[in-house]
C-alpha positions as a Python dict, from the first residue, in 0.01 Angstrom:
ca = {
    (1, 'X'): (0, 0, 0),
    (2, 'X'): (99, 303, -99),
    (3, 'X'): (98, 607, 99),
    (4, 'X'): (-152, 775, -25),
    (5, 'X'): (-377, 495, -36),
    (6, 'X'): (-294, 443, 355),
    (7, 'X'): (-348, 836, 412),
    (8, 'X'): (-709, 784, 241),
    (9, 'X'): (-764, 551, 437),
    (10, 'X'): (-716, 646, 732),
    (11, 'X'): (-471, 423, 829),
    (12, 'X'): (-165, 468, 1043),
    (13, 'X'): (167, 419, 929),
    (14, 'X'): (430, 139, 1004),
    (15, 'X'): (745, 154, 1083),
    (16, 'X'): (976, -76, 1030),
    (17, 'X'): (1324, -157, 1054),
    (18, 'X'): (1407, 31, 758),
    (19, 'X'): (1197, 346, 768),
    (20, 'X'): (1378, 337, 1098),
    (21, 'X'): (1649, 319, 921),
    (22, 'X'): (1617, 605, 693),
    (23, 'X'): (1504, 891, 953),
    (24, 'X'): (1812, 846, 1117),
    (25, 'X'): (2020, 836, 782),
    (26, 'X'): (1862, 1200, 757),
    (27, 'X'): (1892, 1286, 1164),
    (28, 'X'): (2240, 1209, 1113),
    (29, 'X'): (2370, 1421, 766),
    (30, 'X'): (2113, 1691, 955),
    (31, 'X'): (2322, 1609, 1281),
    (32, 'X'): (2614, 1675, 1093),
    (33, 'X'): (2545, 2005, 918),
    (34, 'X'): (2450, 2187, 1258),
    (35, 'X'): (2783, 2029, 1416),
    (36, 'X'): (2994, 2148, 1159),
    (37, 'X'): (2845, 2518, 1244),
    (38, 'X'): (2911, 2518, 1605),
    (39, 'X'): (3228, 2284, 1598),
    (40, 'X'): (3429, 2463, 1424),
    (41, 'X'): (3330, 2818, 1613),
    (42, 'X'): (3514, 2702, 1894),
    (43, 'X'): (3866, 2596, 1731),
    (44, 'X'): (3886, 2962, 1553),
    (45, 'X'): (4193, 3108, 1765),
    (46, 'X'): (4367, 2746, 1740),
    (47, 'X'): (4335, 2772, 1329),
    (48, 'X'): (4392, 3145, 1332),
    (49, 'X'): (4731, 3059, 1504),
    (50, 'X'): (4857, 2769, 1287),
    (51, 'X'): (4805, 2946, 933),
    (52, 'X'): (4887, 3242, 1071),
    (53, 'X'): (4535, 3388, 982),
    (54, 'X'): (4412, 3776, 1041),
    (55, 'X'): (4080, 3831, 1251),
    (56, 'X'): (3905, 3914, 915),
    (57, 'X'): (4023, 3620, 730),
    (58, 'X'): (3924, 3346, 1008),
    (59, 'X'): (3555, 3494, 1000),
    (60, 'X'): (3540, 3329, 700),
    (61, 'X'): (3554, 3017, 774),
    (62, 'X'): (3217, 3059, 901),
    (63, 'X'): (3119, 3275, 679),
    (64, 'X'): (3212, 3050, 343),
    (65, 'X'): (3012, 2771, 499),
    (66, 'X'): (2723, 2985, 569),
    (67, 'X'): (2706, 3179, 208),
    (68, 'X'): (2753, 2871, 17),
    (69, 'X'): (2393, 2711, 248),
    (70, 'X'): (2198, 3009, 260),
    (71, 'X'): (2296, 3123, -88),
    (72, 'X'): (2184, 2793, -263),
    (73, 'X'): (1911, 2635, -27),
    (74, 'X'): (1628, 2691, -248),
    (75, 'X'): (1851, 2578, -554),
    (76, 'X'): (1906, 2227, -397),
    (77, 'X'): (1547, 2142, -275),
    (78, 'X'): (1407, 2207, -596),
    (79, 'X'): (1710, 2044, -814),
    (80, 'X'): (1577, 1692, -546),
    (81, 'X'): (1238, 1782, -693),
    (82, 'X'): (1375, 1790, -1045),
    (83, 'X'): (1665, 1558, -1066),
    (84, 'X'): (1553, 1300, -757),
    (85, 'X'): (1541, 1329, -359),
    (86, 'X'): (1813, 1025, -363),
    (87, 'X'): (2032, 1112, -635),
    (88, 'X'): (2077, 1443, -494),
    (89, 'X'): (2100, 1335, -143),
    (90, 'X'): (2340, 1148, -178),
    (91, 'X'): (2568, 1282, -432),
    (92, 'X'): (2594, 1591, -227),
    (93, 'X'): (2675, 1379, 87),
    (94, 'X'): (2989, 1295, -178),
    (95, 'X'): (3097, 1580, -186),
    (96, 'X'): (3024, 1678, 147),
    (97, 'X'): (3246, 1401, 299),
    (98, 'X'): (3521, 1491, 38),
    (99, 'X'): (3539, 1870, 112),
    (100, 'X'): (3525, 1767, 544),
    (101, 'X'): (3889, 1569, 475),
    (102, 'X'): (4051, 1824, 264),
    (103, 'X'): (3920, 2047, 543),
    (104, 'X'): (4096, 1851, 798),
    (105, 'X'): (4446, 1798, 529),
    (106, 'X'): (4536, 2189, 389),
    (107, 'X'): (4784, 2372, 563),
    (108, 'X'): (4650, 2714, 375),
    (109, 'X'): (4399, 2946, 553),
    (110, 'X'): (4282, 3063, 151),
    (111, 'X'): (4206, 2691, 83),
    (112, 'X'): (4039, 2590, 450),
    (113, 'X'): (3733, 2834, 338),
    (114, 'X'): (3750, 2706, -4),
    (115, 'X'): (3681, 2371, 150),
    (116, 'X'): (3408, 2547, 358),
    (117, 'X'): (3229, 2751, 112),
    (118, 'X'): (3212, 2336, -49),
    (119, 'X'): (3101, 2221, 252),
    (120, 'X'): (2841, 2479, 270),
    (121, 'X'): (2742, 2404, -121),
    (122, 'X'): (2680, 2065, -68),
    (123, 'X'): (2479, 2108, 280),
    (124, 'X'): (2245, 2383, 42),
    (125, 'X'): (2171, 2014, -100),
    (126, 'X'): (2157, 1786, 156),
    (127, 'X'): (1952, 1971, 405),
    (128, 'X'): (1613, 2027, 208),
    (129, 'X'): (1681, 1673, 8),
    (130, 'X'): (1682, 1537, 373),
    (131, 'X'): (1394, 1720, 483),
    (132, 'X'): (1158, 1645, 117),
    (133, 'X'): (1255, 1271, 155),
    (134, 'X'): (1101, 1289, 507),
    (135, 'X'): (777, 1459, 440),
    (136, 'X'): (702, 1228, 111),
    (137, 'X'): (846, 897, 287),
    (138, 'X'): (612, 983, 605),
    (139, 'X'): (246, 1079, 492),
    (140, 'X'): (87, 1375, 635),
    (141, 'X'): (-51, 1378, 1014),
    (142, 'X'): (88, 1165, 1307),
    (143, 'X'): (374, 996, 1104),
    (144, 'X'): (531, 1247, 991),
    (145, 'X'): (461, 1542, 1295),
    (146, 'X'): (652, 1224, 1500),
    (147, 'X'): (948, 1216, 1234),
    (148, 'X'): (922, 1539, 1175),
    (149, 'X'): (988, 1632, 1592),
    (150, 'X'): (1283, 1325, 1618),
    (151, 'X'): (1470, 1529, 1285),
    (152, 'X'): (1475, 1825, 1476),
    (153, 'X'): (1615, 1710, 1760),
    (154, 'X'): (1915, 1614, 1620),
    (155, 'X'): (1953, 1959, 1468),
    (156, 'X'): (1980, 2115, 1748),
    (157, 'X'): (2165, 1886, 1925),
    (158, 'X'): (2417, 1878, 1648),
    (159, 'X'): (2448, 2239, 1723),
    (160, 'X'): (2444, 2258, 2089),
    (161, 'X'): (2673, 1953, 2105),
    (162, 'X'): (2925, 2074, 1842),
    (163, 'X'): (3017, 2372, 2140),
    (164, 'X'): (3151, 2060, 2376),
    (165, 'X'): (3302, 1887, 2099),
    (166, 'X'): (3466, 2173, 1916),
    (167, 'X'): (3657, 2229, 2228),
    (168, 'X'): (3713, 1858, 2338),
    (169, 'X'): (3820, 1787, 1986),
    (170, 'X'): (4021, 2141, 1972),
    (171, 'X'): (4236, 2029, 2313),
    (172, 'X'): (4342, 1763, 2062),
    (173, 'X'): (4474, 1978, 1757),
    (174, 'X'): (4214, 2196, 1539),
    (175, 'X'): (4223, 1924, 1221),
    (176, 'X'): (4005, 1698, 1422),
    (177, 'X'): (3705, 1944, 1425),
    (178, 'X'): (3696, 1827, 1020),
    (179, 'X'): (3887, 1466, 1028),
    (180, 'X'): (3609, 1350, 1272),
    (181, 'X'): (3330, 1387, 1065),
    (182, 'X'): (3424, 1207, 776),
    (183, 'X'): (3372, 854, 858),
    (184, 'X'): (3052, 965, 1032),
    (185, 'X'): (2955, 1075, 665),
    (186, 'X'): (3051, 799, 506),
    (187, 'X'): (2852, 535, 704),
    (188, 'X'): (2542, 780, 680),
    (189, 'X'): (2605, 757, 270),
    (190, 'X'): (2637, 430, 223),
    (191, 'X'): (2384, 343, 490),
    (192, 'X'): (2141, 534, 265),
    (193, 'X'): (2230, 461, -38),
    (194, 'X'): (2129, 90, 76),
    (195, 'X'): (1823, 173, 234),
    (196, 'X'): (1622, 469, 42),
    (197, 'X'): (1468, 401, -243),
    (198, 'X'): (1512, 505, -610),
    (199, 'X'): (1396, 816, -720),
    (200, 'X'): (1030, 742, -971),
    (201, 'X'): (1039, 958, -1257),
    (202, 'X'): (1190, 1274, -1264),
    (203, 'X'): (1008, 1585, -1282),
    (204, 'X'): (1248, 1752, -1526),
    (205, 'X'): (1122, 2113, -1559),
    (206, 'X'): (1344, 2177, -1902),
    (207, 'X'): (1648, 2362, -1944),
    (208, 'X'): (1578, 2699, -1724),
    (209, 'X'): (1895, 2811, -1781),
    (210, 'X'): (1775, 3201, -1735),
    (211, 'X'): (1620, 3106, -1377),
    (212, 'X'): (1920, 2878, -1303),
    (213, 'X'): (2184, 3173, -1315),
    (214, 'X'): (1955, 3429, -1200),
    (215, 'X'): (1873, 3256, -896),
    (216, 'X'): (2240, 3127, -804),
    (217, 'X'): (2408, 3471, -859),
    (218, 'X'): (2142, 3653, -707),
    (219, 'X'): (2115, 3464, -398),
    (220, 'X'): (2490, 3420, -371),
    (221, 'X'): (2549, 3793, -368),
    (222, 'X'): (2262, 3915, -152),
    (223, 'X'): (2406, 3620, 167),
    (224, 'X'): (2737, 3746, 55),
    (225, 'X'): (2632, 4137, 68),
    (226, 'X'): (2452, 4021, 474),
    (227, 'X'): (2742, 3866, 601),
    (228, 'X'): (3017, 4145, 485),
    (229, 'X'): (2837, 4431, 588),
    (230, 'X'): (2923, 4472, 938),
    (231, 'X'): (3294, 4469, 884),
    (232, 'X'): (3266, 4729, 560),
    (233, 'X'): (3000, 4911, 675),
    (234, 'X'): (2583, 4949, 524),
    (235, 'X'): (2663, 5255, 385),
    (236, 'X'): (2974, 5153, 187),
    (237, 'X'): (2961, 5183, -172),
    (238, 'X'): (3092, 4828, -220),
    (239, 'X'): (2730, 4681, -23),
    (240, 'X'): (2505, 4906, -153),
    (241, 'X'): (2640, 4760, -497),
    (242, 'X'): (2618, 4413, -426),
    (243, 'X'): (2230, 4425, -233),
    (244, 'X'): (2136, 4658, -551),
    (245, 'X'): (2298, 4439, -810),
    (246, 'X'): (2124, 4127, -613),
    (247, 'X'): (1820, 4285, -610),
    (248, 'X'): (1823, 4349, -968),
    (249, 'X'): (1887, 3971, -1044),
    (250, 'X'): (1629, 3809, -812),
    (251, 'X'): (1425, 4113, -968),
    (252, 'X'): (1519, 3881, -1310),
    (253, 'X'): (1486, 3579, -1159),
    (254, 'X'): (1113, 3649, -1080),
    (255, 'X'): (1073, 3810, -1424),
    (256, 'X'): (1173, 3524, -1615),
    (257, 'X'): (1016, 3253, -1402),
    (258, 'X'): (658, 3445, -1463),
    (259, 'X'): (771, 3403, -1863),
    (260, 'X'): (896, 3029, -1918),
    (261, 'X'): (699, 2760, -2008),
    (262, 'X'): (844, 2578, -1731),
    (263, 'X'): (989, 2767, -1408),
    (264, 'X'): (1266, 2601, -1211),
    (265, 'X'): (1079, 2745, -913),
    (266, 'X'): (703, 2799, -930),
    (267, 'X'): (620, 3149, -801),
    (268, 'X'): (264, 3097, -748),
    (269, 'X'): (300, 2860, -449),
    (270, 'X'): (420, 3189, -265),
    (271, 'X'): (82, 3234, -279),
    (272, 'X'): (37, 3007, 49),
    (273, 'X'): (-44, 3177, 344),
    (274, 'X'): (13, 2948, 560),
    (275, 'X'): (342, 2869, 387),
    (276, 'X'): (475, 3217, 381),
    (277, 'X'): (432, 3230, 790),
    (278, 'X'): (587, 2975, 842),
    (279, 'X'): (897, 3121, 680),
    (280, 'X'): (854, 3447, 816),
    (281, 'X'): (821, 3221, 1186),
    (282, 'X'): (1152, 3049, 1104),
    (283, 'X'): (1336, 3393, 1040),
    (284, 'X'): (1208, 3487, 1392),
    (285, 'X'): (1269, 3203, 1561),
    (286, 'X'): (1655, 3176, 1417),
    (287, 'X'): (1797, 3492, 1376),
    (288, 'X'): (1655, 3567, 1747),
    (289, 'X'): (1812, 3281, 1887),
    (290, 'X'): (2148, 3210, 1668),
    (291, 'X'): (2180, 3599, 1770),
    (292, 'X'): (2135, 3626, 2103),
    (293, 'X'): (2380, 3297, 2139),
    (294, 'X'): (2630, 3460, 2024),
    (295, 'X'): (2567, 3746, 2205),
    (296, 'X'): (2559, 3560, 2538),
    (297, 'X'): (2854, 3349, 2465),
    (298, 'X'): (3067, 3654, 2371),
    (299, 'X'): (2936, 3816, 2756),
    (300, 'X'): (3048, 3452, 2882),
    (301, 'X'): (3365, 3484, 2756),
    (302, 'X'): (3517, 3805, 2757),
    (303, 'X'): (3336, 3934, 3026),
    (304, 'X'): (3289, 3724, 3285),
    (305, 'X'): (3616, 3541, 3178),
    (306, 'X'): (3462, 3175, 3108),
    (307, 'X'): (3653, 2950, 2905),
    (308, 'X'): (3489, 2789, 2553),
    (309, 'X'): (3415, 2461, 2750),
    (310, 'X'): (3250, 2604, 3083),
    (311, 'X'): (3108, 2857, 2805),
    (312, 'X'): (2926, 2497, 2545),
    (313, 'X'): (2764, 2332, 2900),
    (314, 'X'): (2603, 2650, 3002),
    (315, 'X'): (2444, 2682, 2708),
    (316, 'X'): (2416, 2325, 2691),
    (317, 'X'): (2078, 2288, 2837),
    (318, 'X'): (1847, 2473, 2489),
    (319, 'X'): (1967, 2118, 2284),
    (320, 'X'): (1890, 1881, 2629),
    (321, 'X'): (1557, 2033, 2661),
    (322, 'X'): (1426, 2044, 2257),
    (323, 'X'): (1571, 1673, 2320),
    (324, 'X'): (1384, 1532, 2597),
    (325, 'X'): (1085, 1710, 2464),
    (326, 'X'): (1096, 1527, 2137),
    (327, 'X'): (832, 1300, 2201),
    (328, 'X'): (630, 1549, 2322),
    (329, 'X'): (613, 1756, 2046),
    (330, 'X'): (509, 1512, 1771),
    (331, 'X'): (178, 1445, 1960),
    (332, 'X'): (162, 1831, 2065),
    (333, 'X'): (113, 1930, 1701),
    (334, 'X'): (-121, 1607, 1599),
    (335, 'X'): (-372, 1723, 1923),
    (336, 'X'): (-340, 2142, 1830),
    (337, 'X'): (-205, 2183, 1499),
    (338, 'X'): (91, 2361, 1443),
    (339, 'X'): (-35, 2738, 1463),
    (340, 'X'): (-65, 2747, 1855),
    (341, 'X'): (245, 2543, 1871),
    (342, 'X'): (431, 2823, 1708),
    (343, 'X'): (275, 3080, 1921),
    (344, 'X'): (346, 2960, 2222),
    (345, 'X'): (729, 2867, 2071),
    (346, 'X'): (728, 3275, 1993),
    (347, 'X'): (614, 3355, 2353),
    (348, 'X'): (856, 3151, 2536),
    (349, 'X'): (1093, 3295, 2291),
    (350, 'X'): (962, 3637, 2338),
    (351, 'X'): (968, 3644, 2718),
    (352, 'X'): (1363, 3433, 2760),
    (353, 'X'): (1486, 3745, 2599),
    (354, 'X'): (1277, 3998, 2800),
    (355, 'X'): (1409, 3810, 3103),
    (356, 'X'): (1799, 3857, 3038),
    (357, 'X'): (1710, 4230, 3024),
    (358, 'X'): (1565, 4220, 3402),
    (359, 'X'): (1910, 4142, 3424),
    (360, 'X'): (2080, 4460, 3426),
    (361, 'X'): (2443, 4548, 3360),
    (362, 'X'): (2584, 4209, 3493),
    (363, 'X'): (2267, 3931, 3458),
    (364, 'X'): (2380, 3620, 3659),
    (365, 'X'): (2384, 3323, 3522),
    (366, 'X'): (2196, 3101, 3763),
    (367, 'X'): (1910, 3386, 3742),
    (368, 'X'): (1858, 3523, 3476),
    (369, 'X'): (2089, 3302, 3186),
    (370, 'X'): (1993, 2949, 3298),
    (371, 'X'): (1593, 3048, 3307),
    (372, 'X'): (1622, 3194, 2946),
    (373, 'X'): (1801, 2904, 2782),
    (374, 'X'): (1523, 2681, 2923),
    (375, 'X'): (1248, 2907, 2780),
    (376, 'X'): (1457, 2858, 2437),
    (377, 'X'): (1480, 2561, 2517),
    (378, 'X'): (1106, 2502, 2493),
    (379, 'X'): (1058, 2765, 2223),
    (380, 'X'): (1324, 2584, 2032),
    (381, 'X'): (1172, 2227, 2092),
    (382, 'X'): (797, 2268, 1995),
    (383, 'X'): (847, 2540, 1730),
    (384, 'X'): (1129, 2422, 1488),
    (385, 'X'): (945, 2126, 1429),
    (386, 'X'): (575, 2301, 1324),
    (387, 'X'): (731, 2533, 1137),
    (388, 'X'): (833, 2257, 892),
    (389, 'X'): (485, 2062, 909),
    (390, 'X'): (341, 2391, 841),
    (391, 'X'): (579, 2485, 587),
    (392, 'X'): (553, 2124, 414),
    (393, 'X'): (149, 2060, 450),
    (394, 'X'): (-60, 2062, 167),
    (395, 'X'): (246, 2101, -94),
    (396, 'X'): (237, 1835, -360),
    (397, 'X'): (478, 1592, -373),
    (398, 'X'): (692, 1692, -651),
    (399, 'X'): (681, 2063, -483),
    (400, 'X'): (828, 1938, -136),
    (401, 'X'): (1167, 1984, -201),
    (402, 'X'): (1081, 2370, -338),
    (403, 'X'): (856, 2437, 24),
    (404, 'X'): (1172, 2251, 216),
    (405, 'X'): (1436, 2490, 48),
    (406, 'X'): (1195, 2749, 67),
    (407, 'X'): (1154, 2747, 477),
    (408, 'X'): (1546, 2680, 558),
    (409, 'X'): (1634, 2914, 294),
    (410, 'X'): (1444, 3203, 473),
    (411, 'X'): (1596, 3072, 816),
    (412, 'X'): (1918, 3083, 713),
    (413, 'X'): (1952, 3404, 502),
    (414, 'X'): (1738, 3531, 774),
    (415, 'X'): (1927, 3418, 1062),
    (416, 'X'): (2275, 3628, 909),
    (417, 'X'): (2063, 3911, 875),
    (418, 'X'): (1932, 3966, 1176),
    (419, 'X'): (2334, 3911, 1360),
    (420, 'X'): (2500, 4110, 1092),
    (421, 'X'): (2243, 4378, 1219),
    (422, 'X'): (2280, 4240, 1594),
    (423, 'X'): (2659, 4274, 1523),
    (424, 'X'): (2679, 4621, 1418),
    (425, 'X'): (2476, 4735, 1708),
    (426, 'X'): (2682, 4581, 1964),
    (427, 'X'): (2944, 4696, 1840),
    (428, 'X'): (2907, 5063, 1859),
    (429, 'X'): (2749, 5026, 2220),
    (430, 'X'): (2870, 5036, 2618),
    (431, 'X'): (3067, 4781, 2796),
    (432, 'X'): (2984, 4524, 3035),
    (433, 'X'): (2630, 4371, 2948),
    (434, 'X'): (2522, 4728, 2894),
    (435, 'X'): (2762, 4659, 2550),
    (436, 'X'): (2438, 4373, 2481),
    (437, 'X'): (2172, 4557, 2530),
    (438, 'X'): (2037, 4711, 2246),
    (439, 'X'): (2187, 4325, 2031),
    (440, 'X'): (1889, 4172, 2294),
    (441, 'X'): (1619, 4466, 2194),
    (442, 'X'): (1629, 4375, 1873),
    (443, 'X'): (1608, 3989, 1879),
    (444, 'X'): (1319, 3999, 2198),
    (445, 'X'): (1188, 4230, 1878),
    (446, 'X'): (1234, 3980, 1614),
    (447, 'X'): (1076, 3726, 1803),
    (448, 'X'): (778, 3905, 1902),
    (449, 'X'): (704, 3989, 1595),
    (450, 'X'): (727, 3661, 1472),
    (451, 'X'): (495, 3599, 1804),
    (452, 'X'): (223, 3917, 1637),
    (453, 'X'): (223, 3736, 1287),
    (454, 'X'): (53, 3407, 1422),
    (455, 'X'): (-188, 3554, 1668),
    (456, 'X'): (-418, 3673, 1416),
    (457, 'X'): (-404, 3300, 1242),
    (458, 'X'): (-500, 3136, 1600),
    (459, 'X'): (-892, 3296, 1575),
    (460, 'X'): (-915, 3167, 1154),
    (461, 'X'): (-1209, 2906, 1168),
    (462, 'X'): (-1017, 2545, 1095),
    (463, 'X'): (-1138, 2422, 709),
    (464, 'X'): (-1338, 2072, 813),
    (465, 'X'): (-1182, 1758, 736),
    (466, 'X'): (-1178, 1598, 427),
    (467, 'X'): (-1237, 1168, 471),
}
């Protein structure tokens, strides 16, 4: 019986060993994506010393990954729809594995940055392909909600545990941060090739070369302008020029897509208010959380003089709460729907940021930072899975990759934009924790805006279920 027949008959999907294996492979790959971002950040001082890299150059070890990842996510999701999810997932995972190995072997800073860009590019294809494999393997409803809740745990766990693992590996040598993921990725590659079903007939969209060129060039330039703006300045002529050119390219992309017979990206998908709301909600969640964690890392290390490992343990409650809440999250989404869960999550985010501000110029960890971490953990745990479920529900199977890539691209690019603005705010402020007040105020406002966006949807009448 196919998944469509299972769903229409109202039957529950039975999770056999193969389904569990597929979910495990997808979760491991997402775990590696999150791990790679946070783990390398801890090793930057050691890398700078070993490869004689300046602070300006070091930031591109992180930003190079963000540039490739955020700039190509949308194309990666659509490519999975057109060429086959399994094929795109496995090829991109293979590239990710090779780039990880090379990153641990190079002795030149420029080559290391290049491997980071390639890894980000590969992740831009594995992440949406993995999510679309999940959403097409597990039918909409209880089975998908449960799978998404488990999936989100591995993403949060990878990011949070990367701080600790990175600190431990850096003590052995910075190269281990790049080499350790290699055997894990290789194992996932072999298991995925054995477990994931072969692609059916691909939905070829023709040769929309104009759409592909304008989309890639426009998104890469936009992301590059965002991540480079804090150093160059938002009003720097080059920064302004990059934004203008990126906007022109993306406008050209929209014009090309509306005029071709078989567009690379069907723009009509954006008519879904639910999909747009889910994208904006993820911007609010990831943009505020990543920026807040960045500020807390600086505060704990620079002002309180904590070691990187101690800071990692201080931020760990978020990942632990997400992991512990996973079994409950899927059931809550099934019982109450996605919108109430997103509202609850963004309310928890907003309360967490506001609570830190009540600590004044020197908030203590036990009384202010830890309660905020707990609130953020529940917000992430309940909200992320709900946003992904909302972004993909009701979307046709052949466009699941597009919807997945769109929501993840919105989250990553939005997070980079909020972080860039926050970096500019805190760089011109005062000393001690007062320096971070403008940034915390901004992330609280971003979370509150996401909350207000979703509240009206709570009072809209739900359409009757069709059987």
